N, C-alpha and C positions, 0 to 999 in steps of 0.2 A: 463487494458492496452489499448493503442491506437491501432487501427486496422492496421496491416500491413501484417498479414498472409492472405491467400486467404479467410478464414472465421474463426470466433472464436466460432461458435455455438457448434461444437463438444467439445471444451474446456469447454464451459458452462455446457453442459450436464454431462460430466465426473466430473467436479468440484462439482456439486451438488450430483451426485451419490456417490462420494468419501466420503462425510460426512455421507450419509445415511447408507452405508454398514459398519457394525461393527462386530468385531469378538467376540468370547466368552472371559470371563475374563482370564487374564494371571497372572503369578506370579508378586508379587510386584517388582517394578523397581525404582531405584534411578533417572531414567530419567523422571518418571511420574510427571505431574503437575496437579493442580486443574483446572477444566474446567466447565463452565456453558454457556448455550445459553442465549441470552437476546433479548428482543424486547421492544423498547420504541417508543412512539408516537413522531413524528416530531413536531417542533414548530408550524407549521401551522395546525396540527391536522388531516391532510388529508392523511398522509403517515406514514406507519409503518417502523421503522428502525430495521431490524433484524440483529443480529450479535452474537458475543460470547466474552467471557472474559476468559483469562488464568491467573493463579496466583500461587504463591508458596504455598505449603502445606506440613505439617508434618504428614498428615494422612498416615497410613500404610496399608490401605485396598488395595486389588489387583486392579491395573488399568485395563482398557480395551483398545483395539486398535481401534481407530476411524479413518475413512478415507481410509480404504483399498479397492482398486478396481483393475481391470486389468491394469490401467494406472499409478496411483500414489500409493506410499507407505503411510501407515497410521502412526499414532503416539499414544504412550501410554499415556493415560490421566485418571484422576480420576474425573468422573463427580460428581458435587455437593460436592466435598470434602471441608473440613473446610480450610479457608485461614490461613496461618501462622501468628502468632501474630506479632504485630508491624505495623509501617507505611511504605508503599512501594511506590517507584516512579511509576508514571503512564505513560505508553506509549500507544498512540492511533494510529492505522494504517488505511490507506486509500488505497483501491484497485484501479486497473486501469480500463480502458475502457473495458466493457464486462466481467470483472472479478467479484470476490466476496470476502467476508471476509475470506474465507478459504485459499486464495492464498498464504498468507505469514504465515500460521500456523507453518511452520518450524522455522521461526524467532520468533514468539510469544512463542513457546515452549522453545527455547534457552534462551530468556530473562526472562521468568517466573522461569526457573531453577536457575537463578542468582539473584532472588529477586524482579523482576519487576512485576507489574500488567499490563497486556496488553489487550486492548479492540479493537475490530474492528466491523464495521457495513457494510452492503450493502448500496450502494448509489442508490436509486430508479431512474430509467431511464437510468442508465449507468452500470447496473449490469447484471449478468447471468439471462437469461429468463425474463429480464425486461430492454430491451435495446430499448427505444422508444424516438423519438424526442419530443413527447408530454410533457414528464417530463424532459428528458435528456438535452434539450436545456437550461434548467435553471442551468447552471454549478455553479452559485454562491451558490446554495443550498448545494453543496458538502462541502465546508468549514464551512458553517453555521451548517450543520448536525453534523460535527465533534465537533464543539463548543458546540452544544446541548448535545452530548454524554458526553462530559467532565462535563458539568453542572449537567446532570442527575446522573452521578456516584458520583461526589463530594457532591451532596445534598442527596444522598440515604443513609438512616441510616444503611443499611446493609453493604455498601462499604466505606462510608466516614471515619469511624474510622480506616480503614486499608490503606488509601491513603495519600501520602505526596503531598498535593495540591500545594506545592511550587516547586515541581519537576515534571513537565509535559513535555513530548516530543512527537512530532508527526512524523510519518514515512509514506511515500507514494511511491508507484511504478507507473511509467508511468504517467497516468492522476492523479493518487494519489500523485505523486511528485508535479504536478502543484497545487493540492489542499493544500498540506502542506506549499508550498511557499506562497500561498494566506494567510494562517493563520499566517505566519511569517511577513506579511506586503507587499508582492509583489502585484502589481495592474495591471489589464488587460487592454489593449488598442486594441479593435477589429480592428480599422483602421490600426494599425501597423501590426496586424496579417493578415489582408487581403493582405497587401503589401507583407508579407513574403510568403503567399500561392501563390501569383502570381509569385514570384521569384522562389519558390521551391514547385511546385505542387505535387512532389513526397513524401512530408513529410506525415507521418502517422497522424500527428496532423491535417493536412488539410483535410484528408479523414474523420477523426472523427468529425471534426466541420461540414462538409457537411452532414454527416449521421444524426447528431443530429439537424441540422438546427440552429446552435448556432449563435447568433447575428443577426438574420434575421429582427429584428425590432429595432428602436431607443431606445425604452424602455428597451429592453434586453441589448443593448450595455451600457446603463447607469447603469444597475444593475451589469453587468460584470466589470465595472470600479470602483465599490464601494470599500471602504476600509473594508476588512473583517478580519483584524488583530485581533488575540486573545491574549490579554496581559498576560494571564496566562501561555502561552507556553514558556518554557525555551530554547528549542532547536528544530531544524527541520532537517529531514534526507530525502533526495531525492534519489530514486533508479531508474536510467536510465529514467528520466522524458521526456515527450514530451510536446509540447505547450509552452515551455519556452520563445520563441521569441516574444510572445504576451505581456510579462511583460514590463512595462516601465523601462528604465534604472535608472531613478531617484528613483523609488520605491525600486528597488533591492539595490541600493546604500544606502538607508535609513534603511535597515533592521538592527536591533540592537540586535539580538540574534545569538548564534552560529549556523552555518549550515554545515552539512556534505553532500557532493554531491558525489555519487558513480555512475560511468558510466559503461555501458557494453563496454568492450574493443574490441569486435569483430566488424569489419566494418559493418555498416548498413545504406544504403542511405536513408532509411525511417525515422530513428531516429539517425541522425549523431551525435556522441558524441561531436564533436567540435562545432557544431552549436546549440545543445540543452543544454546539461550539460555545455558545454564550454561557452555558452552565460551567464550562471549564474556566472561562475568563473570570467568572464571578468568584471562583474558589481557589484557583491556582495563585501562587505567590506573584504579586504584581511585578516585583523587581526581576523576576526570572522569566516572564511571559511576554511574548509578542503575539498580537492578534491582527489579522488582516481579513477583511470582508472583501472578497474578490468580485467586483461588479461585473455583471454579465455571465458569471459562471453558474452552471447548474451542477447537480450532483455528479452526472456522468461526464462533465467537462474534464475530469481528471483521468479519463480513459483515453485511448489513442485517438489521434486525429482521423476523422472519417473522410472518405472520398466524396466528391459530388454525387448526389442522388443515392448515397448509402442509406439515408433514412427511408427513402421510398422502397428500396430493396428489402430492408428489414420489415417494413410494414406489410409488404406483399407476402413475406414468409410467415410472420407472426404479427397480427394486428396489435399495435401498442408498443412494439419494440423499436419503433422509429425514434422513440425518446432517447435511445442510447446515443444518437448522433445529434441531438438538439441541445443547444446551450440556452443561455438566459434571454435571448432575443434574436430576431432575424438578422440584425446587424452585427451580432457577436461572431468573432472569429476564434475558433478553438486553438489554432496555432498561436494567436496572440495571447490567449489565456494561458497556454502552456509557457510561453516566454515570460509572462508576468510571474507565474508560479516559480519558474526556474530562478528568476532574478531574486525573488524573496527568499528562496531556500539557500541560494549561494551566499547571499548577504548574511543570513543566519549562521551558516556553516563557517564562514570566515570569522564571525564574531566568536565562535567557539575556539578557533585557533588563537585569536588574539588574547582570549582569557586564559589560555593555557600557560 
C-alpha cells in the first residue's frame, strides 16, 4: 500500500506475525482450501520471491487456522492438500507499498473456493520488513516479478497440469494496482509524475516515490518507461490504486484487455478516487473497463478483517496506526465490504470465461 498512515511498520509486524501464529487442527470445513508456501528465485538470481498459493481441494483432512493474532482473524486452510482434478484459471495478486502477500488472503481464499488457483509473492524492496530504496526504487521489477511467477508456475510440472494457462488474471491493491496496470500495458512517465507531485504534494504516491527515491537517475526513468506488458494476461483488477497519474494517456487508451477498477468510496485526499482510479476511467477504453466506487470502503478496507478493539491495540503500539482497522464510517463492516468486493471480482472473472 502507498504510505499515507503515520507509519506502516506496526502493520508490517502484525502481518508477519499473523501468518506465523497457527491454532491446533479444527474440524473439517467446507470453507477450507489447499495452501502451500512457495519461494522462487527472481530472474536476476539475486532476490528470492517468497509467497504462497491457494487452490481448490477435495481433501477431507481437518484444516488448520492460519493467521490468527490479536489484530487479524485467521483462515481455515489445508496445508499441502492435493489440488482438485482439472485445469483451473490462475489469478496472481500484487500487494501494496509496505505490504506483503498475506494482505489479500481473504480474497485468495474466496477465489480458491470457487475453483481458482491464486498465487501471490512479496515484492523485495517494497514489502514488510524489506522496505528499502536500495531495491525498492526499481519499481519496474514488480511487474517483471509477477510475470516471472506466472512463468514459474506454468512451467512447473507439479502445477502446470492443473492450470488453465489461457485464463490468467492479475489483481493488485494500491501500488499493486499500479503493478497490474503495467502488466496490462500501461507505461510510466516520470516527468509527468513529477509535475503531478508538484501540483499535488499531498498524494500518498508522491510520498512513496520520495521514500524509495524512484526515478532519481535518467537510467531509472528509462527503465520505468519500458513496456512491461505480459501478453498472457486476460484481465486486470485494480483495488484503490495509487500512482495512476504517472501513466501516459496513450498507453492507457491502448490497453486491449478487460480491466476492473474498484475504488474506495470514503474521501481520502492522499489517494483521491477521482484523481487516481478516476484517471484510469477517463483514459482506459470504455468498452473494456468496469468501474465501481465501493461506498464505505477506505484504502485499508482491502486488508484483512480486524478483530474487535484491534484499532485500539494498534493505536497503543504506534499512534496513528489505528487507521489500518478503520473503514469509511462507524457503521461500515469490513467483512461486508470484502463480500461486496468478492462479488464484483467473481462477476468480472466469469465475464472473462464467457468471452473466451
